[in-house]
N, CA, C and O of each residue as an XYZ file, in Angstrom:
544
protein
N      83.310     82.402    105.148
C      83.591     82.564    103.747
C      84.643     83.765    103.435
O      84.335     84.949    103.570
N      85.718     83.388    103.071
C      86.563     84.628    102.738
C      86.206     85.280    101.531
O      85.701     84.663    100.593
N      86.484     86.704    101.501
C      86.164     87.722    100.737
C      87.574     88.189    100.011
O      88.488     88.558    100.749
N      87.739     88.183     98.799
C      88.864     88.659     98.278
C      89.295     90.174     98.357
O      88.413     91.028     98.280
N      90.561     90.528     98.500
C      90.805     91.970     98.680
C      91.818     92.380     97.604
O      92.933     91.866     97.702
N      91.624     93.119     96.723
C      92.467     93.506     95.677
C      93.220     94.852     96.216
O      92.903     95.572     97.163
N      94.338     94.963     95.294
C      95.211     96.384     95.679
C      94.332     97.609     95.583
O      94.618     98.614     96.233
N      93.307     97.562     94.819
C      92.491     98.993     94.944
C      91.860     98.971     96.098
O      91.804    100.083     96.621
N      91.282     97.981     96.786
C      90.652     97.919     98.017
C      91.512     98.306     99.362
O      90.987     98.486    100.461
N      92.774     98.395     99.123
C      93.612     98.326    100.386
C      93.481     99.789    101.048
O      93.422     99.856    102.276
N      93.447    100.611    100.503
C      93.222    101.995    101.159
C      92.173    102.011    101.810
O      92.234    102.328    102.998
N      91.048    101.704    101.271
C      89.894    101.711    102.301
C      89.843    101.130    103.371
O      89.423    101.575    104.440
N      90.484     99.578    103.023
C      90.406     98.561    104.062
C      91.328     99.162    105.333
O      90.956     99.079    106.503
N      92.507     99.739    104.940
C      93.333    100.188    106.032
C      92.635    101.496    106.752
O      93.212    101.985    107.723
N      91.567    101.987    106.350
C      90.979    102.811    107.099
C      89.970    102.067    108.458
O      89.827    102.486    109.607
N      89.429    100.939    107.857
C      88.889    100.003    108.914
C      89.735     99.292    109.560
O      89.338     99.073    110.705
N      90.994     98.715    109.258
C      91.870     98.097    109.831
C      92.868     98.683    110.664
O      93.218     98.139    111.711
N      93.388     99.851    110.228
C      94.592    100.762    110.649
C      95.635    100.228    110.035
O      95.578     99.304    109.223
N      96.763    100.883    110.463
C      98.183    100.321    109.780
C      99.160     99.746    110.509
O     100.357    100.025    110.443
N      98.655     98.953    111.196
C      99.457     98.002    112.347
C      99.086     96.632    111.854
O      97.887     96.469    111.627
N      99.931     95.568    111.636
C     100.050     94.282    110.972
C     101.001     93.440    111.698
O     101.928     94.015    112.267
N     100.907     92.081    111.769
C     101.756     91.002    112.031
C     102.292     90.773    110.779
O     101.565     90.581    109.803
N     103.737     90.776    110.706
C     104.229     90.482    109.482
C     105.103     89.116    109.859
O     105.934     88.997    110.760
N     104.656     88.108    108.881
C     105.137     86.765    108.983
C     106.222     86.413    107.905
O     105.984     86.580    106.709
N     107.281     85.979    108.305
C     108.402     85.653    107.243
C     108.781     84.406    107.864
O     108.372     84.161    108.999
N     109.696     83.398    107.094
C     110.107     82.424    107.069
C     111.701     82.143    106.937
O     112.248     82.183    105.835
N     112.372     81.872    108.071
C     114.060     81.627    107.876
C     114.608     80.548    106.956
O     113.880     79.673    106.487
N     115.596     80.612    106.771
C     116.168     79.609    105.762
C     116.125     78.166    106.422
O     116.047     77.189    105.677
N     116.160     78.048    107.428
C     115.694     76.654    108.404
C     114.422     76.148    108.319
O     114.077     75.022    108.679
N     113.459     77.339    107.642
C     112.091     76.825    107.732
C     111.181     77.474    108.855
O     109.955     77.503    108.749
N     111.826     77.961    109.872
C     111.288     78.403    111.072
C     110.633     79.837    110.834
O     111.283     80.798    110.424
N     109.122     79.878    111.170
C     108.506     81.370    110.959
C     108.849     82.189    111.867
O     109.182     81.763    112.972
N     108.836     83.572    111.572
C     108.943     84.677    112.615
C     107.825     85.526    112.169
O     107.456     85.800    111.026
N     107.303     85.933    113.472
C     106.339     86.947    113.546
C     106.496     87.910    114.287
O     106.692     87.763    115.493
N     106.426     89.329    113.577
C     106.699     90.382    114.273
C     105.526     91.531    114.022
O     104.949     91.559    112.935
N     105.191     92.499    115.094
C     104.028     93.446    114.668
C     104.952     94.766    114.178
O     106.039     95.182    114.580
N     104.130     95.187    113.239
C     105.086     96.401    112.567
C     103.965     97.449    112.216
O     102.898     96.944    111.866
N     104.022     98.692    112.248
C     103.350     99.812    111.396
C     103.656     99.615    110.069
O     104.818     99.319    109.791
N     102.866     99.720    109.233
C     103.065     99.657    107.905
C     102.591    100.947    107.018
O     101.629    101.605    107.413
N     103.277    101.300    105.820
C     102.912    102.313    104.955
C     102.570    101.857    103.639
O     103.437    101.402    102.892
N     101.066    101.972    103.221
C     100.764    101.535    101.969
C     101.232    102.835    100.761
O     101.221    104.047    100.973
N     101.557    102.249     99.704
C     101.624    102.982     98.486
C     101.030    102.313     97.439
O     101.538    101.264     97.044
N      99.804    102.858     96.810
C      99.014    102.333     95.834
C      99.776    102.527     94.461
O     100.291    103.606     94.168
N      99.819    101.314     93.563
C     100.466    101.417     92.499
C      99.657    102.351     91.524
O      98.479    102.665     91.697
N     100.417    102.734     90.520
C      99.762    103.838     89.381
C      99.571    102.982     88.143
O     100.131    101.901     87.959
N      98.639    103.634     87.229
C      98.397    103.275     85.987
C      99.622    103.683     84.868
O      99.787    103.183     83.756
N     100.187    104.436     85.330
C     101.197    105.230     84.254
C     102.502    105.041     84.917
O     102.688    104.592     86.048
N     103.622    105.554     83.830
C     104.823    105.379     84.323
C     105.184    106.574     85.107
O     104.370    107.395     85.530
N     106.703    106.623     85.303
C     107.266    107.567     86.162
C     107.005    108.972     85.588
O     106.625    109.159     84.432
N     107.278    110.107     86.636
C     106.689    111.327     86.381
C     107.591    111.915     85.359
O     107.095    112.818     84.685
N     108.784    111.590     85.121
C     109.817    112.222     84.283
C     109.601    111.631     82.807
O     110.100    112.254     81.870
N     108.831    110.375     82.545
C     108.538    109.688     81.585
C     109.737    108.709     80.927
O     109.854    108.393     79.743
N     110.427    108.400     81.841
C     111.471    107.526     81.515
C     111.157    106.157     81.844
O     112.066    105.377     81.563
N     110.081    105.621     82.384
C     109.763    104.363     82.343
C     108.206    104.375     82.024
O     107.444    105.311     82.266
N     107.843    103.039     81.376
C     106.446    102.894     80.895
C     105.813    101.702     81.881
O     104.661    101.285     81.754
N     106.657    101.277     82.775
C     106.235    100.361     83.630
C     105.401    101.060     84.628
O     105.623    102.259     84.794
N     104.406    100.444     85.366
C     103.528    101.342     86.510
C     104.146    100.833     87.434
O     104.626     99.700     87.461
N     104.182    101.926     88.539
C     104.562    101.721     89.958
C     103.882    100.649     90.464
O     102.669    100.573     90.271
N     104.557     99.679     91.174
C     104.016     98.405     91.890
C     103.331     99.015     93.095
O     103.761    100.033     93.638
N     102.121     98.282     93.544
C     101.519     98.524     94.839
C     102.150     97.975     96.189
O     101.998     96.766     96.361
N     102.759     98.598     97.066
C     103.625     98.113     97.968
C     103.247     98.480     99.723
O     102.667     99.515    100.049
N     103.592     97.674    100.482
C     103.552     98.214    102.100
C     105.149     98.540    102.280
O     105.856     97.953    101.461
N     105.724     99.247    103.070
C     106.689     99.191    103.451
C     106.651     99.311    105.062
O     105.773     99.930    105.664
N     107.679     98.661    105.647
C     107.827     98.790    107.432
C     109.399     98.612    107.449
O     110.170     98.373    106.519
N     109.621     98.796    108.744
C     111.009     98.808    109.415
C     111.013     97.786    110.405
O     110.949     98.105    111.592
N     111.091     96.444    110.009
C     111.261     95.481    111.155
C     112.692     95.193    111.743
O     113.701     95.790    111.368
N     112.673     94.515    112.408
C     114.142     94.451    113.126
C     114.883     93.238    112.352
O     114.361     92.502    111.514
N     116.155     93.196    112.798
C     117.360     92.469    111.865
C     117.014     90.949    111.722
O     117.437     90.361    110.727
N     116.278     90.281    112.649
C     116.047     89.016    112.463
C     115.061     88.532    111.137
O     115.210     87.556    110.402
N     113.898     89.690    111.116
C     113.296     89.592    109.910
C     113.820     89.987    108.486
O     113.483     89.595    107.369
N     114.700     90.838    108.875
C     115.430     91.304    107.409
C     116.376     90.292    106.985
O     116.606     90.143    105.785
N     117.033     89.471    108.009
C     117.992     88.515    107.742
C     117.164     87.184    106.948
O     117.706     86.458    106.115
N     115.826     87.063    107.384
C     114.724     86.103    106.695
C     114.674     86.583    105.240
O     114.293     85.775    104.393
N     115.018     87.797    104.878
C     114.588     88.349    103.577
C     115.890     88.795    102.525
O     115.740     89.435    101.485
N     117.208     88.286    103.074
C     118.201     88.634    102.452
C     117.983     88.281    101.001
O     118.466     89.024    100.146
N     117.433     87.426    100.721
C     117.051     86.983     99.025
C     115.377     87.288     99.345
O     114.720     86.916    100.317
N     114.904     88.176     98.051
C     113.504     88.457     98.234
C     112.737     87.007     98.504
O     113.188     85.998     97.963
N     111.554     86.934     99.366
C     110.782     85.864     99.666
C     109.296     86.176     99.911
O     108.793     87.298     99.855
N     108.720     85.121    100.165
C     107.188     85.311    100.554
C     106.901     85.721    101.886
O     107.604     85.260    102.786
N     105.952     86.539    102.166
C     105.604     87.288    103.316
C     104.172     86.990    103.459
O     103.530     86.424    102.574
N     103.632     87.411    104.677
C     102.133     87.678    104.877
C     102.015     88.686    105.818
O     102.883     88.876    106.671
N     100.913     89.407    105.717
C     100.741     90.606    106.699
C      99.343     90.163    107.114
O      98.481     89.792    106.318
N      99.202     90.236    108.418
C      97.962     89.748    109.120
C      97.612     91.081    109.805
O      98.398     91.662    110.554
N      96.345     91.539    109.490
C      95.434     92.701    110.236
C      94.419     92.110    110.875
O      93.435     91.606    110.335
N      94.708     92.182    112.323
C      93.525     91.564    113.134
C      92.270     92.161    112.898
O      92.188     93.258    112.346
N      91.261     91.506    113.284
C      89.846     92.172    113.059
C      89.748     93.525    113.863
O      90.305     93.692    114.948
N      89.099     94.330    113.316
C      89.014     95.820    113.802
C      88.001     95.736    115.123
O      87.951     96.682    115.910
N      87.306     94.696    115.284
C      86.333     94.448    116.369
C      86.008     92.990    116.549
O      86.251     92.261    115.587
N      85.567     92.529    117.486
C      85.270     90.944    117.771
C      84.150     90.734    116.803
O      83.293     91.570    116.515
N      84.254     89.551    116.349
C      83.268     88.807    115.415
C      83.693     89.499    113.933
O      83.068     88.994    113.001
N      84.427     90.323    113.632
C      84.762     90.787    112.394
C      85.938     89.994    111.585
O      86.691     89.242    112.202
N      86.057     90.184    110.245
C      86.867     89.377    109.693
C      88.316     89.712    109.769
O      88.532     90.867    110.137
N      89.266     89.046    109.534
C      90.978     89.704    109.663
C      91.247     89.940    108.214
O      90.421     89.563    107.383
N      92.325     90.527    107.867
C      92.668     90.851    106.593
C      94.233     90.410    106.564
O      95.170     90.767    107.279
N      94.169     89.499    105.470
C      95.409     88.598    105.247
C      95.875     89.083    103.827
O      95.173     88.966    102.822
N      97.437     89.775    103.851
C      97.853     90.196    102.696
C      98.921     89.405    102.278
O      99.886     89.607    103.015
N      99.197     88.440    101.243
C     100.201     87.863    100.815
C     101.175     88.585     99.738
O     100.621     89.221     98.841
N     102.499     88.532     99.767
C     103.333     89.339     98.857
C     104.470     88.871     98.975
O     104.672     87.809     99.564
N     105.467     89.630     98.400
C     107.219     89.176     98.189
C     107.623     90.229     98.968
O     107.178     91.362     98.784
N     108.560     89.923     99.967
C     109.129     91.077    100.749
C     110.835     91.005    100.243
O     111.550     90.029    100.017
N     111.126     92.541    100.181
C     112.857     92.618    100.036
C     113.023     93.780    100.630
O     112.240     94.729    100.651
N     114.613     93.629    101.367
C     115.108     94.672    101.850
C     115.543     95.787    100.832
O     116.335     95.487     99.938
N     115.058     97.042    100.936
C     115.183     98.239    100.199
C     116.183     99.011    100.903
O     116.920     99.664    100.164
N     116.361     99.088    101.956
C     117.396     99.959    102.662
C     117.899     99.417    103.977
O     117.212     98.917    104.867
N     119.004     99.567    103.965
C     119.782     98.852    105.407
C     120.404     97.688    105.155
O     120.509     97.256    104.007
N     120.829     97.131    106.098
C     121.320     95.697    106.113
C     120.699     94.772    106.834
O     119.996     95.250    107.725
N     120.712     93.586    106.759
C     120.157     92.579    107.264
C     120.257     92.565    109.251
O     119.350     92.248    110.020
N     121.354     92.921    109.523
C     121.704     93.080    111.106
C     121.204     94.415    111.949
O     120.917     94.460    113.145
N     121.184     95.396    111.062
C     120.337     96.680    111.855
C     118.998     97.095    111.186
O     118.392     96.486    110.305
N     118.701     98.145    111.735
C     117.273     98.868    111.153
C     117.434     98.937    109.590
O     118.419     99.380    109.000
N     116.314     98.432    109.034
C     116.247     98.535    107.528
C     115.085     98.754    107.088
O     114.253     98.909    107.982
N     114.712     98.827    106.065
C     113.260     99.132    105.417
C     112.850     97.828    104.471
O     113.554     97.320    103.599
N     111.919     97.546    104.760
C     111.234     95.897    103.967
C     110.149     96.618    103.057
O     109.353     97.482    103.423
N     110.279     96.127    101.922
C     109.122     96.300    101.256
C     108.555     95.182    100.744
O     109.240     94.239    100.348
N     107.162     95.195    100.708
C     106.171     94.156    100.512
C     105.294     94.446     99.370
O     104.276     95.135     99.432
N     105.783     93.847     98.277
C     104.634     93.721     96.874
C     103.350     93.188     97.210
O     103.312     92.190     97.930
N     102.425     93.644     96.846
C     101.092     93.150     97.001
C     100.991     92.034     95.995
O     101.182     92.144     94.784
N     100.647     90.889     96.692
C     100.132     89.604     95.813
C      98.880     89.366     95.738
O      98.450     88.913     94.677
N      98.029     89.597     96.778
C      96.621     89.308     96.893
C      96.389     89.485     98.124
O      97.305     89.744     98.903
N      95.129     89.376     98.506
C      94.406     89.505     99.984
C      93.288     88.975    100.136
O      92.595     88.753     99.143
N      92.875     88.666    101.335
C      91.284     88.267    101.570
C      90.896     88.635    102.894
O      91.730     88.837    103.776
N      89.542     88.741    103.086
C      89.166     88.980    104.278
C      88.831     87.570    104.861
O      88.057     86.883    104.193
N      89.275     87.104    105.921
C      89.215     85.707    106.466
C      88.130     85.646    107.515
O      88.128     86.355    108.521
N      87.274     84.814    107.235
C      86.135     84.669    107.964
C      86.439     84.757    109.666
O      87.528     84.403    110.115
N      85.420     85.234    110.478
C      85.634     85.504    111.756
C      85.654     84.110    112.531
O      84.880     83.258    112.096
N      86.416     83.790    113.586
C      86.261     82.365    114.377
C      84.921     82.575    115.140
O      84.444     83.660    115.474
N      84.341     81.189    115.381
C      83.015     81.120    116.283
C      83.563     81.461    117.638
O      84.654     81.173    118.130
N      82.346     82.282    118.230
C      82.827     82.534    119.731
C      83.113     81.492    120.427
O      84.076     81.617    121.183
N      82.451     80.260    120.408
C      82.570     78.998    121.150
C      82.842     77.952    120.063
O      81.797     77.526    119.572
N      83.998     77.406    119.539
C      84.432     76.585    118.567
C      83.504     75.294    118.742
O      82.935     74.862    117.740
N      83.342     74.708    119.887
C      82.434     73.425    120.095
C      82.960     72.481    119.128
O      84.153     72.179    119.073
N      82.098     72.039    118.400
C      82.434     70.784    117.232
C      82.944     71.367    116.183
O      83.535     70.701    115.333
N      82.770     72.913    116.066
C      83.220     73.305    114.704
C      84.517     73.596    114.864
O      84.820     74.384    113.968
N      85.489     73.349    115.586
C      86.854     73.364    115.635
C      87.713     72.865    114.558
O      88.047     71.683    114.486
N      88.103     73.846    113.648
C      88.905     73.247    112.510
C      89.597     74.333    111.925
O      89.289     75.519    112.048
N      90.616     73.838    111.236
C      91.537     75.196    110.702
C      91.290     75.414    108.924
O      91.857     76.331    108.329
């Protein structure tokens, strides 16, 4: 059974899972692209900006620096998934869905991708021997 992960849970979960994830994007032709990236988490805040000019809370986001192919997939903001492998055999994987957008750089060179937190789950571990239970 899967367990929900909220934005409030992410900081603690990263202590378990580390700050390295597989980033999944989809190209314009529908083909998936998976890359391994280090991520930086910034928790959202409940207040506005420090200078008082904004009443909007800061969004909870991940930032990473993938290569040009991934950035090209997100010339327009789009859905992404971060997959954190289980920290040990038999443990849950952590899946985070969000919207990715390029915030620095250009699509053909190194740039910074920001992934807004949309939701997450701890996904059940796979059986050691799937036998008759092999299902997705």
